[in-house]
Backbone as CSV, one residue per row, in Angstrom:
resi,resn,N_x,N_y,N_z,CA_x,CA_y,CA_z,C_x,C_y,C_z
1,MET,-0.401,-52.893,-38.572,-1.334,-53.971,-38.257,-0.599,-55.192,-37.704
2,LEU,0.560,-55.503,-38.290,1.347,-56.631,-37.814,1.851,-56.381,-36.397
3,VAL,2.225,-55.123,-36.119,2.707,-54.778,-34.784,1.592,-54.949,-33.758
4,LYS,0.392,-54.468,-34.096,-0.743,-54.604,-33.182,-1.082,-56.077,-32.962
5,HIS,-1.040,-56.880,-34.008,-1.313,-58.315,-33.894,-0.272,-58.980,-33.001
6,TYR,0.985,-58.580,-33.150,2.074,-59.131,-32.340,1.826,-58.863,-30.862
7,PHE,1.494,-57.612,-30.531,1.274,-57.258,-29.132,-0.016,-57.859,-28.596
8,HIS,-1.007,-58.016,-29.444,-2.248,-58.657,-28.999,-1.980,-60.105,-28.613
9,ASN,-1.144,-60.791,-29.385,-0.792,-62.175,-29.048,-0.006,-62.239,-27.734
10,LEU,0.906,-61.264,-27.535,1.636,-61.201,-26.273,0.675,-61.018,-25.106
11,TYR,-0.279,-60.117,-25.286,-1.247,-59.816,-24.231,-2.098,-61.051,-23.902
12,SER,-2.601,-61.738,-24.932,-3.440,-62.914,-24.718,-2.672,-64.002,-23.981
13,ASN,-1.438,-64.240,-24.391,-0.608,-65.248,-23.736,-0.332,-64.869,-22.289
14,THR,-0.041,-63.591,-22.068,0.243,-63.096,-20.722,-0.945,-63.295,-19.795
15,MET,-2.132,-62.890,-20.239,-3.314,-62.975,-19.384,-3.697,-64.424,-19.093
16,ASN,-3.572,-65.287,-20.089,-3.881,-66.704,-19.870,-2.965,-67.314,-18.815
17,LYS,-1.681,-67.023,-18.917,-0.719,-67.566,-17.955,-0.954,-67.005,-16.561
18,ALA,-1.203,-65.699,-16.487,-1.390,-65.059,-15.183,-2.643,-65.593,-14.484
19,TYR,-3.743,-65.706,-15.231,-4.981,-66.206,-14.636,-4.849,-67.667,-14.229
20,ASN,-4.230,-68.478,-15.065,-4.062,-69.892,-14.722,-3.222,-70.054,-13.461
21,PHE,-2.185,-69.233,-13.344,-1.345,-69.310,-12.154,-2.114,-68.862,-10.917
22,ALA,-2.855,-67.755,-11.023,-3.636,-67.267,-9.880,-4.660,-68.305,-9.443
23,TYR,-5.336,-68.912,-10.410,-6.301,-69.963,-10.076,-5.625,-71.115,-9.335
24,SER,-4.438,-71.498,-9.781,-3.747,-72.618,-9.136,-3.412,-72.291,-7.688
25,GLU,-3.078,-71.028,-7.408,-2.764,-70.630,-6.038,-4.022,-70.607,-5.166
26,ILE,-5.139,-70.184,-5.739,-6.403,-70.208,-5.003,-6.776,-71.644,-4.657
27,ILE,-6.633,-72.521,-5.628,-6.946,-73.940,-5.420,-6.050,-74.533,-4.336
28,ASN,-4.760,-74.214,-4.371,-3.843,-74.705,-3.341,-4.247,-74.212,-1.952
29,SER,-4.660,-72.956,-1.885,-5.045,-72.374,-0.609,-6.265,-73.065,-0.015
30,LEU,-7.151,-73.535,-0.896,-8.391,-74.172,-0.445,-8.290,-75.698,-0.388
31,SER,-7.099,-76.218,-0.541,-6.929,-77.668,-0.637,-7.358,-78.403,0.627
32,GLU,-7.303,-77.725,1.771,-7.708,-78.357,3.021,-9.030,-77.796,3.538
33,GLY,-9.800,-77.193,2.637,-11.110,-76.683,3.009,-11.099,-75.214,3.367
34,GLY,-12.180,-74.753,3.974,-12.313,-73.349,4.313,-13.152,-72.611,3.291
35,VAL,-13.438,-71.360,3.583,-14.262,-70.541,2.700,-13.406,-69.468,2.053
36,CYS,-13.857,-69.016,0.883,-13.113,-68.004,0.147,-14.004,-66.805,-0.158
37,LEU,-13.365,-65.665,-0.391,-14.069,-64.445,-0.779,-13.531,-63.974,-2.119
38,ASP,-14.427,-63.838,-3.083,-14.111,-63.356,-4.422,-14.434,-61.865,-4.468
39,CYS,-13.428,-61.029,-4.522,-13.612,-59.581,-4.544,-13.688,-59.107,-5.995
40,GLY,-14.825,-58.498,-6.341,-15.098,-58.185,-7.736,-15.621,-59.431,-8.415
41,ALA,-16.679,-60.017,-7.820,-17.122,-61.364,-8.194,-17.904,-61.430,-9.494
42,ASN,-18.309,-60.271,-10.047,-19.090,-60.262,-11.269,-20.344,-61.107,-11.058
43,GLN,-20.570,-62.112,-11.902,-21.747,-62.978,-11.757,-21.381,-64.396,-11.302
44,GLY,-20.144,-64.518,-10.790,-19.725,-65.808,-10.248,-18.922,-66.663,-11.202
45,GLN,-18.268,-66.030,-12.198,-17.496,-66.807,-13.168,-16.340,-67.560,-12.523
46,HIS,-15.712,-66.941,-11.521,-14.600,-67.616,-10.861,-15.089,-68.839,-10.090
47,PHE,-16.274,-68.740,-9.522,-16.842,-69.916,-8.848,-17.050,-71.046,-9.844
48,ASP,-17.577,-70.728,-11.020,-17.821,-71.754,-12.031,-16.538,-72.503,-12.358
49,TYR,-15.435,-71.769,-12.486,-14.159,-72.396,-12.796,-13.690,-73.271,-11.632
50,LEU,-13.743,-72.712,-10.413,-13.261,-73.446,-9.249,-14.108,-74.679,-8.962
51,GLN,-15.385,-74.596,-9.220,-16.267,-75.740,-9.006,-15.876,-76.901,-9.914
52,LYS,-15.511,-76.565,-11.158,-15.098,-77.604,-12.097,-13.762,-78.227,-11.696
53,GLN,-12.891,-77.411,-11.123,-11.546,-77.892,-10.812,-11.469,-78.667,-9.505
54,ILE,-12.164,-78.193,-8.479,-12.026,-78.811,-7.152,-13.369,-79.097,-6.487
55,GLN,-14.426,-79.071,-7.294,-15.763,-79.320,-6.748,-16.064,-78.398,-5.557
56,LEU,-15.719,-77.130,-5.709,-15.978,-76.153,-4.664,-17.475,-76.061,-4.403
57,GLU,-17.862,-76.150,-3.138,-19.265,-76.068,-2.764,-19.710,-74.611,-2.682
58,LYS,-20.980,-74.379,-2.955,-21.512,-73.016,-2.878,-21.355,-72.444,-1.475
59,GLU,-21.414,-73.297,-0.458,-21.280,-72.846,0.920,-19.863,-72.368,1.226
60,GLN,-18.893,-72.741,0.386,-17.511,-72.315,0.585,-17.185,-71.003,-0.117
61,TYR,-18.096,-70.538,-0.916,-17.808,-69.400,-1.801,-18.648,-68.184,-1.424
62,TYR,-17.968,-67.063,-1.203,-18.614,-65.780,-0.986,-18.057,-64.789,-1.999
63,GLY,-18.855,-63.783,-2.324,-18.392,-62.785,-3.267,-18.960,-61.423,-2.939
64,ILE,-18.256,-60.398,-3.374,-18.734,-59.031,-3.245,-18.546,-58.343,-4.594
65,GLU,-19.611,-57.671,-5.055,-19.645,-57.110,-6.404,-20.378,-55.774,-6.386
66,TRP,-19.857,-54.804,-7.143,-20.456,-53.468,-7.178,-21.751,-53.436,-7.981
67,ASN,-21.785,-54.118,-9.120,-22.915,-54.056,-10.048,-24.094,-54.864,-9.501
68,ASN,-25.173,-54.175,-9.160,-26.306,-54.848,-8.523,-26.993,-55.843,-9.457
69,GLU,-27.009,-55.557,-10.763,-27.605,-56.491,-11.723,-26.839,-57.810,-11.732
70,PHE,-25.523,-57.721,-11.675,-24.707,-58.928,-11.617,-24.993,-59.714,-10.335
71,VAL,-25.151,-58.992,-9.242,-25.435,-59.634,-7.958,-26.756,-60.390,-8.019
72,ILE,-27.766,-59.772,-8.607,-29.078,-60.422,-8.733,-28.956,-61.706,-9.548
73,ASN,-28.218,-61.650,-10.660,-28.043,-62.833,-11.502,-27.297,-63.943,-10.756
74,ALA,-26.294,-63.554,-9.966,-25.533,-64.551,-9.205,-26.395,-65.191,-8.125
75,CYS,-27.206,-64.381,-7.471,-28.076,-64.914,-6.411,-29.105,-65.893,-6.975
76,LYS,-29.517,-65.680,-8.213,-30.447,-66.607,-8.851,-29.815,-67.989,-9.025
77,LYS,-28.482,-68.016,-9.084,-27.768,-69.287,-9.197,-27.449,-69.880,-7.825
78,GLY,-27.883,-69.194,-6.769,-27.652,-69.691,-5.429,-26.302,-69.340,-4.839
79,LEU,-25.627,-68.345,-5.418,-24.305,-67.960,-4.935,-24.407,-66.870,-3.865
80,HIS,-23.494,-66.930,-2.898,-23.476,-65.957,-1.814,-22.673,-64.722,-2.230
81,ILE,-23.198,-63.987,-3.182,-22.569,-62.749,-3.645,-23.454,-61.590,-3.213
82,LYS,-22.838,-60.607,-2.554,-23.600,-59.446,-2.110,-23.090,-58.177,-2.786
83,GLN,-23.970,-57.211,-2.897,-23.603,-55.930,-3.477,-22.797,-55.139,-2.446
84,GLY,-21.689,-54.576,-2.884,-20.857,-53.811,-1.965,-19.774,-53.042,-2.690
85,ASN,-19.143,-52.138,-1.975,-18.101,-51.266,-2.512,-16.775,-51.649,-1.867
86,LEU,-15.851,-52.131,-2.667,-14.557,-52.572,-2.154,-13.698,-51.418,-1.654
87,ASN,-14.102,-50.191,-1.935,-13.398,-49.026,-1.401,-13.783,-48.737,0.048
88,GLN,-14.806,-49.430,0.542,-15.281,-49.261,1.905,-14.867,-50.474,2.748
89,PRO,-14.959,-50.366,4.079,-14.663,-51.538,4.923,-15.484,-52.748,4.489
90,LEU,-14.857,-53.899,4.457,-15.529,-55.113,3.992,-16.532,-55.612,5.035
91,PRO,-17.719,-56.015,4.597,-18.795,-56.371,5.528,-18.702,-57.804,6.050
92,TYR,-17.535,-58.161,6.580,-17.325,-59.510,7.104,-16.546,-59.426,8.407
93,GLU,-16.744,-60.431,9.258,-16.068,-60.437,10.548,-14.598,-60.815,10.401
94,ASP,-13.848,-60.554,11.450,-12.423,-60.892,11.481,-12.223,-62.400,11.328
95,ASN,-11.094,-62.772,10.697,-10.628,-64.169,10.686,-11.637,-65.148,10.102
96,LYS,-12.329,-64.757,9.047,-13.390,-65.600,8.482,-12.911,-66.483,7.333
97,PHE,-12.062,-65.963,6.455,-11.801,-66.624,5.175,-10.433,-67.306,5.138
98,GLN,-10.402,-68.463,4.510,-9.144,-69.143,4.245,-8.420,-68.495,3.070
99,CYS,-9.184,-67.986,2.127,-8.580,-67.353,0.948,-9.423,-66.158,0.524
100,VAL,-8.768,-65.038,0.299,-9.380,-63.854,-0.312,-8.646,-63.615,-1.618
101,PHE,-9.402,-63.404,-2.695,-8.722,-63.164,-3.966,-9.402,-62.060,-4.764
102,ALA,-8.584,-61.383,-5.570,-9.064,-60.314,-6.449,-8.263,-60.394,-7.739
103,LEU,-8.940,-60.738,-8.817,-8.284,-60.928,-10.108,-8.669,-59.788,-11.037
104,SER,-7.691,-58.951,-11.362,-7.901,-57.752,-12.196,-8.913,-56.807,-11.555
105,VAL,-8.713,-56.541,-10.270,-9.630,-55.691,-9.500,-8.904,-54.535,-8.815
106,LEU,-7.752,-54.792,-8.220,-7.057,-53.799,-7.404,-6.852,-52.483,-8.152
107,GLU,-6.555,-52.562,-9.432,-6.281,-51.354,-10.227,-7.505,-50.470,-10.436
108,HIS,-8.689,-50.994,-10.146,-9.927,-50.226,-10.307,-10.376,-49.556,-9.012
109,LEU,-9.641,-49.769,-7.928,-10.057,-49.258,-6.627,-9.418,-47.911,-6.328
110,LEU,-10.219,-47.025,-5.767,-9.703,-45.735,-5.314,-8.931,-45.903,-4.018
111,ASN,-9.407,-46.800,-3.159,-8.777,-47.034,-1.857,-8.173,-48.435,-1.804
112,GLY,-7.250,-48.695,-2.702,-6.669,-50.033,-2.802,-5.901,-50.456,-1.561
113,CYS,-5.193,-49.523,-0.922,-4.430,-49.868,0.282,-5.372,-50.243,1.423
114,GLN,-6.490,-49.542,1.528,-7.472,-49.897,2.553,-8.022,-51.287,2.301
115,TRP,-8.277,-51.617,1.024,-8.786,-52.957,0.716,-7.772,-54.027,1.117
116,LEU,-6.500,-53.766,0.913,-5.473,-54.725,1.316,-5.474,-54.920,2.829
117,ARG,-5.621,-53.832,3.573,-5.679,-53.937,5.039,-6.914,-54.719,5.483
118,GLU,-8.033,-54.440,4.840,-9.265,-55.135,5.174,-9.178,-56.625,4.837
119,SER,-8.524,-56.934,3.746,-8.360,-58.341,3.356,-7.572,-59.097,4.416
120,LYS,-6.555,-58.472,4.943,-5.775,-59.114,6.011,-6.637,-59.330,7.253
121,ARG,-7.462,-58.358,7.575,-8.318,-58.464,8.766,-9.263,-59.652,8.693
122,ILE,-9.863,-59.881,7.534,-10.892,-60.920,7.422,-10.320,-62.297,7.101
123,LEU,-9.019,-62.371,6.838,-8.389,-63.669,6.623,-8.169,-64.388,7.947
124,ARG,-8.309,-65.709,7.907,-7.902,-66.533,9.043,-6.385,-66.474,9.185
125,PRO,-5.865,-66.615,10.397,-4.417,-66.825,10.522,-3.997,-68.034,9.697
126,GLY,-3.002,-67.862,8.866,-2.588,-68.919,7.950,-3.293,-68.861,6.620
127,GLY,-4.317,-67.998,6.500,-5.029,-67.848,5.236,-4.231,-67.042,4.224
128,GLN,-4.635,-67.111,2.966,-3.867,-66.488,1.900,-4.683,-65.474,1.109
129,LEU,-3.978,-64.426,0.689,-4.508,-63.417,-0.221,-3.838,-63.613,-1.573
130,VAL,-4.649,-63.672,-2.640,-4.135,-63.852,-3.996,-4.601,-62.663,-4.831
131,ILE,-3.644,-61.953,-5.423,-3.935,-60.748,-6.195,-3.344,-60.880,-7.594
132,LEU,-4.151,-60.577,-8.602,-3.662,-60.435,-9.974,-3.970,-59.009,-10.399
133,THR,-2.943,-58.271,-10.825,-3.126,-56.863,-11.171,-2.030,-56.430,-12.133
134,PRO,-2.281,-55.413,-12.973,-1.223,-54.945,-13.874,-0.135,-54.191,-13.122
135,ASN,1.001,-54.078,-13.762,2.180,-53.418,-13.216,2.387,-52.099,-13.953
136,ILE,2.456,-50.989,-13.222,2.665,-49.684,-13.860,4.093,-49.536,-14.372
137,SER,5.021,-50.287,-13.764,6.437,-50.102,-14.074,6.904,-51.103,-15.130
138,THR,6.437,-50.919,-16.363,6.831,-51.799,-17.468,7.654,-51.029,-18.490
139,PHE,8.433,-51.746,-19.276,9.189,-51.096,-20.352,8.238,-50.443,-21.354
140,PHE,7.086,-51.062,-21.555,6.080,-50.520,-22.470,5.577,-49.163,-21.973
141,THR,5.292,-49.080,-20.669,4.853,-47.817,-20.073,5.951,-46.767,-20.153
142,ILE,7.169,-47.175,-19.863,8.305,-46.251,-19.915,8.469,-45.685,-21.317
143,ALA,8.315,-46.529,-22.333,8.437,-46.076,-23.726,7.341,-45.075,-24.069
144,LEU,6.113,-45.342,-23.626,5.012,-44.415,-23.893,5.250,-43.069,-23.221
145,LEU,5.702,-43.087,-21.977,5.968,-41.841,-21.271,7.104,-41.057,-21.929
146,THR,8.083,-41.774,-22.467,9.222,-41.120,-23.111,8.790,-40.278,-24.309
147,VAL,7.766,-40.747,-25.024,7.285,-40.000,-26.192,6.071,-39.132,-25.857
148,GLY,5.800,-38.977,-24.542,4.743,-38.068,-24.124,3.349,-38.645,-24.100
149,LYS,3.231,-39.970,-24.180,1.916,-40.612,-24.134,1.570,-40.998,-22.695
150,MET,0.272,-41.235,-22.462,-0.157,-41.712,-21.150,0.096,-43.214,-21.049
151,PRO,0.418,-43.707,-19.852,0.715,-45.139,-19.708,-0.493,-46.005,-20.021
152,SER,-0.264,-47.107,-20.715,-1.367,-47.976,-21.142,-2.020,-48.688,-19.967
153,SER,-1.253,-48.949,-18.899,-1.807,-49.652,-17.750,-2.620,-48.740,-16.844
154,GLY,-2.486,-47.437,-17.028,-3.231,-46.496,-16.208,-2.302,-45.720,-15.302
155,PRO,-2.889,-44.778,-14.534,-4.309,-44.458,-14.453,-4.880,-43.981,-15.791
156,HIS,-6.177,-44.166,-15.971,-6.837,-43.807,-17.214,-7.675,-42.546,-17.050
157,PRO,-7.769,-41.714,-18.075,-8.636,-40.537,-18.020,-10.107,-40.934,-18.132
158,ASP,-10.979,-40.049,-17.699,-12.420,-40.328,-17.775,-12.985,-39.863,-19.116
159,SER,-12.303,-40.254,-20.188,-12.746,-39.951,-21.550,-12.349,-41.109,-22.446
160,LYS,-13.326,-41.769,-23.007,-13.049,-42.887,-23.906,-12.284,-42.404,-25.134
161,GLN,-12.659,-41.251,-25.655,-12.000,-40.704,-26.840,-10.522,-40.449,-26.574
162,LEU,-10.214,-39.824,-25.437,-8.821,-39.545,-25.100,-8.060,-40.828,-24.814
163,LEU,-8.684,-41.736,-24.097,-8.043,-42.999,-23.750,-7.622,-43.775,-24.990
164,MET,-8.506,-43.847,-25.972,-8.205,-44.584,-27.203,-7.123,-43.889,-28.012
165,SER,-7.145,-42.564,-28.046,-6.153,-41.824,-28.831,-4.772,-41.898,-28.213
166,GLU,-4.694,-42.178,-26.913,-3.414,-42.229,-26.219,-2.809,-43.625,-26.197
167,ALA,-3.468,-44.587,-26.801,-2.992,-45.978,-26.770,-2.737,-46.480,-28.184
168,PRO,-1.604,-46.113,-28.797,-1.342,-46.507,-30.187,-1.187,-48.001,-30.396
169,LEU,-0.807,-48.726,-29.345,-0.644,-50.173,-29.454,-1.576,-50.865,-28.473
170,GLN,-2.813,-50.383,-28.421,-3.804,-50.935,-27.498,-4.012,-52.422,-27.777
171,VAL,-3.923,-53.227,-26.721,-4.056,-54.676,-26.894,-5.288,-55.239,-26.199
172,SER,-5.971,-54.445,-25.381,-7.219,-54.874,-24.757,-8.337,-53.955,-25.224
173,ASP,-9.558,-54.477,-25.241,-10.687,-53.712,-25.748,-11.083,-52.599,-24.781
174,ILE,-11.423,-51.432,-25.359,-11.943,-50.322,-24.572,-13.333,-50.031,-25.113
175,GLU,-14.312,-50.735,-24.599,-15.671,-50.599,-25.112,-16.679,-50.222,-24.034
176,SER,-16.295,-50.390,-22.784,-17.250,-50.183,-21.705,-17.681,-48.727,-21.599
177,PRO,-18.980,-48.447,-21.545,-19.441,-47.076,-21.371,-19.126,-46.524,-19.987
178,SER,-18.725,-47.408,-19.055,-18.462,-46.951,-17.694,-17.221,-46.071,-17.596
179,VAL,-16.431,-46.006,-18.656,-15.237,-45.163,-18.642,-15.594,-43.733,-18.275
180,GLU,-16.721,-43.252,-18.764,-17.119,-41.867,-18.541,-18.227,-41.743,-17.503
181,GLY,-18.515,-42.825,-16.775,-19.566,-42.802,-15.776,-19.056,-42.427,-14.394
182,ASP,-19.970,-42.341,-13.439,-19.606,-41.991,-12.067,-18.982,-43.160,-11.318
183,THR,-19.261,-44.374,-11.763,-18.709,-45.576,-11.109,-17.993,-46.422,-12.156
184,PRO,-16.838,-45.957,-12.645,-16.157,-46.636,-13.747,-15.580,-47.982,-13.343
185,THR,-16.017,-49.019,-14.020,-15.487,-50.355,-13.738,-14.344,-50.718,-14.677
186,HIS,-14.203,-49.975,-15.778,-13.126,-50.293,-16.711,-11.852,-49.524,-16.384
187,ARG,-11.985,-48.272,-15.988,-10.807,-47.422,-15.818,-9.867,-47.941,-14.743
188,HIS,-8.575,-47.842,-15.013,-7.559,-48.099,-14.007,-7.323,-46.792,-13.256
189,ILE,-7.466,-46.830,-11.943,-7.392,-45.613,-11.144,-6.041,-45.485,-10.440
190,VAL,-5.677,-46.511,-9.684,-4.366,-46.567,-9.028,-3.716,-47.881,-9.429
191,VAL,-2.565,-47.800,-10.075,-1.859,-48.996,-10.531,-0.512,-49.069,-9.812
192,PHE,-0.271,-50.159,-9.134,0.964,-50.338,-8.366,2.113,-50.780,-9.261
193,SER,3.319,-50.483,-8.818,4.496,-51.129,-9.389,4.762,-52.407,-8.605
194,TYR,5.523,-53.300,-9.186,5.856,-54.573,-8.532,6.525,-54.313,-7.184
195,ARG,7.530,-53.443,-7.175,8.273,-53.195,-5.942,7.396,-52.540,-4.871
196,ALA,6.551,-51.591,-5.276,5.721,-50.882,-4.305,4.687,-51.814,-3.669
197,LEU,4.055,-52.653,-4.481,3.048,-53.564,-3.944,3.701,-54.588,-3.012
198,LYS,4.826,-55.114,-3.410,5.535,-56.077,-2.562,5.920,-55.433,-1.228
199,LYS,6.413,-54.193,-1.286,6.811,-53.484,-0.073,5.618,-53.280,0.856
200,TYR,4.477,-52.869,0.298,3.327,-52.579,1.147,2.759,-53.844,1.780
201,LEU,2.744,-54.934,1.033,2.264,-56.197,1.598,3.128,-56.622,2.783
202,LYS,4.421,-56.384,2.697,5.308,-56.688,3.820,5.070,-55.738,4.984
203,LEU,4.843,-54.442,4.681,4.567,-53.463,5.722,3.300,-53.814,6.500
204,LEU,2.334,-54.428,5.817,1.093,-54.828,6.471,1.276,-56.020,7.405
205,GLY,2.412,-56.688,7.292,2.683,-57.808,8.176,2.394,-59.177,7.587
206,PHE,2.131,-59.239,6.281,1.947,-60.539,5.644,3.268,-61.308,5.631
207,GLU,3.174,-62.624,5.661,4.338,-63.493,5.564,4.366,-64.184,4.206
208,ASN,5.532,-64.767,3.907,5.700,-65.532,2.661,5.200,-64.735,1.454
209,VAL,5.657,-63.500,1.349,5.229,-62.626,0.252,5.912,-63.084,-1.032
210,ARG,5.109,-63.651,-1.937,5.642,-64.164,-3.204,5.044,-63.372,-4.366
211,GLY,5.912,-62.849,-5.214,5.461,-62.098,-6.376,5.942,-62.748,-7.660
212,TYR,5.103,-62.724,-8.690,5.423,-63.341,-9.972,5.037,-62.370,-11.090
213,GLY,5.867,-62.301,-12.112,5.591,-61.432,-13.246,5.199,-62.240,-14.471
214,PHE,4.347,-61.646,-15.302,3.897,-62.303,-16.538,3.875,-61.272,-17.671
215,GLY,4.582,-61.597,-18.743,4.571,-60.752,-19.928,5.584,-59.628,-19.889
216,LEU,6.830,-59.918,-20.278,7.859,-58.882,-20.343,7.922,-58.368,-21.786
217,TYR,7.136,-57.338,-22.043,7.052,-56.784,-23.398,8.304,-55.963,-23.688
218,PRO,8.774,-55.914,-24.937,8.182,-56.415,-26.181,8.747,-57.758,-26.641
219,PHE,9.333,-58.519,-25.753,10.012,-59.753,-26.148,8.999,-60.830,-26.556
220,PRO,9.359,-61.712,-27.490,8.410,-62.685,-28.055,7.981,-63.750,-27.042
221,ASN,6.867,-64.390,-27.350,6.275,-65.360,-26.435,7.217,-66.508,-26.067
222,PHE,8.015,-66.971,-27.025,8.858,-68.138,-26.742,9.900,-67.842,-25.671
223,SER,10.218,-66.560,-25.442,11.231,-66.203,-24.447,10.634,-65.787,-23.109
224,GLN,9.302,-65.742,-23.020,8.670,-65.149,-21.850,8.915,-65.937,-20.556
225,THR,8.837,-67.242,-20.602,8.968,-68.035,-19.379,10.283,-67.753,-18.668
226,LEU,11.362,-67.669,-19.417,12.671,-67.375,-18.832,12.748,-65.927,-18.363
227,LEU,12.314,-64.998,-19.209,12.447,-63.584,-18.886,11.587,-63.184,-17.686
228,GLU,10.421,-63.814,-17.538,9.546,-63.501,-16.408,10.206,-63.843,-15.077
229,LYS,11.037,-64.887,-15.080,11.751,-65.279,-13.869,12.935,-64.351,-13.606
230,VAL,13.592,-63.920,-14.670,14.751,-63.043,-14.543,14.346,-61.646,-14.095
231,ASP,13.259,-61.128,-14.667,12.851,-59.750,-14.389,11.335,-59.628,-14.220
232,PRO,10.817,-60.018,-13.053,9.383,-59.847,-12.813,9.004,-58.389,-12.559
233,TYR,10.007,-57.545,-12.270,9.761,-56.154,-11.874,9.166,-55.304,-12.990
234,HIS,9.371,-55.700,-14.236,8.899,-54.900,-15.361,7.887,-55.646,-16.231
235,CYS,7.333,-56.736,-15.721,6.340,-57.496,-16.475,4.991,-56.782,-16.492
236,HIS,4.190,-57.085,-17.482,2.903,-56.408,-17.689,1.891,-56.730,-16.591
237,GLN,1.826,-57.989,-16.169,0.909,-58.422,-15.121,1.711,-59.029,-13.975
238,MET,1.152,-58.929,-12.768,1.818,-59.528,-11.618,0.797,-60.231,-10.737
239,VAL,1.232,-61.325,-10.146,0.429,-62.079,-9.201,1.196,-62.129,-7.882
240,PHE,0.517,-61.706,-6.816,1.110,-61.803,-5.481,0.288,-62.762,-4.635
241,VAL,1.000,-63.608,-3.904,0.386,-64.571,-2.987,1.040,-64.372,-1.632
242,VAL,0.217,-64.042,-0.623,0.764,-63.748,0.701,-0.053,-64.466,1.764
243,THR,0.545,-64.641,2.928,-0.077,-65.401,4.011,-0.212,-64.552,5.270
244,LYS,-1.364,-64.641,5.911,-1.557,-63.977,7.205,-0.877,-64.798,8.282
245,PRO,-0.036,-64.183,9.112,0.709,-64.951,10.128,-0.217,-65.693,11.086
246,LEU,0.225,-66.855,11.534,-0.543,-67.637,12.498,-0.682,-66.908,13.828
247,SER,0.267,-66.042,14.118,0.254,-65.303,15.383,-0.654,-64.088,15.341
248,ASP,-1.187,-63.784,14.157,-2.021,-62.575,13.978,-3.483,-62.959,14.209
249,LYS,-3.931,-62.894,15.427,-5.283,-63.311,15.787,-6.273,-62.167,15.624
């Protein structure tokens, strides 16, 4: 129980830091105006946060969300969120957005590389893509694989019973019934490593590719800030911030 509590505290600290950092990068990207696209927008929670921080106008915010009920609720609030599948081409014209962001979304996509290409297409030259996603290449994952367990970050099986039994030190809740559904929103399908994601973003032609790691397990919270800088390659969560070249029209 103490071990699970220890890792739960690590996880909570990691996610708070990663989300706060991602939000700060989104805010920086929008500091001179422009419109943003929230991929996996849910019911507009990210808009609520950004509105409080920088008085983001509804006209500056667009979102795309799979769950139609969530879309209906967001539209009732006057938000420009449409129902759509991020595994398909994005329904927006070229060079539209100053910032495209996806927070804890990429790992749920079957066609994640296509989504990255599409994100570049719809960004303005000079616009930024901000991604927060788990890292498959962690010491925690390596330890689980060494003893024959499935990696905690995914990919995940389409069985809640199996998923729970394979995660002895589970630190996030597994309660969603979508695990066993046809359109699973909880399951991690394709999870990148830090090096692989960084490499692909460069291959796509993005500039200023910056990657940051959060949560180097199993080390304690007081040491995380230093260790995350020393070794982002094996951290639990990663945030990448990249820029579309000005010459890419």
